C-alpha positions, -999 to 999 in steps of 0.1 A, spaced: 0 0 0 14 34 -9 13 58 19 -2 87 0 -37 101 0 -54 95 -34 -73 129 -31 -48 155 -18 -15 136 -23 -4 139 13 27 117 19 51 108 47 74 135 61 109 127 73 129 144 100 147 140 133 133 134 167 153 156 191 157 145 227 162 167 258 199 161 255 197 172 218 204 137 204 190 134 169 172 102 157 156 98 123 119 93 123 88 94 100 55 112 103 29 92 84 -5 106 73 -36 91 89 -49 70 59 -81 50 57 -93 27 30 -127 40 20 -152 26 -5 -166 55 -26 -185 59 -58 -168 79 -86 -186 84 -119 -209 54 -112 -182 30 -103 -174 17 -68 -137 22 -59 -116 17 -28 -93 47 -22 -67 55 4 -80 88 19 -65 108 47 -89 117 75 -87 154 67 -101 149 32 -128 126 46 -138 151 73 -138 180 48 -162 162 25 -139 158 -5 -150 121 -5 -184 106 3 -183 72 19 -205 46 2 -230 33 27 -236 -4 26 -273 -13 32 -278 -49 44 -301 -71 25 -334 -79 42 -338 -115 54 -371 -133 53 -372 -135 91 -368 -97 95 -396 -91 70 -423 -105 94 
């Protein structure tokens, strides 16, 4: 899985963690990605979307409606 958002292109950032004694250790900040089923131009697709894009409404989640069973119809 690539660690980039399919909507905004947000990707990991690299830098150094700096301790109190000023020791530098390499680290990575990764975006908060979710696999979301969405409908684009009539087709259902699974996209990697960051939570900021999901919250801002750039992508609509496709809601799954369960099928009615005969026992529940009574």
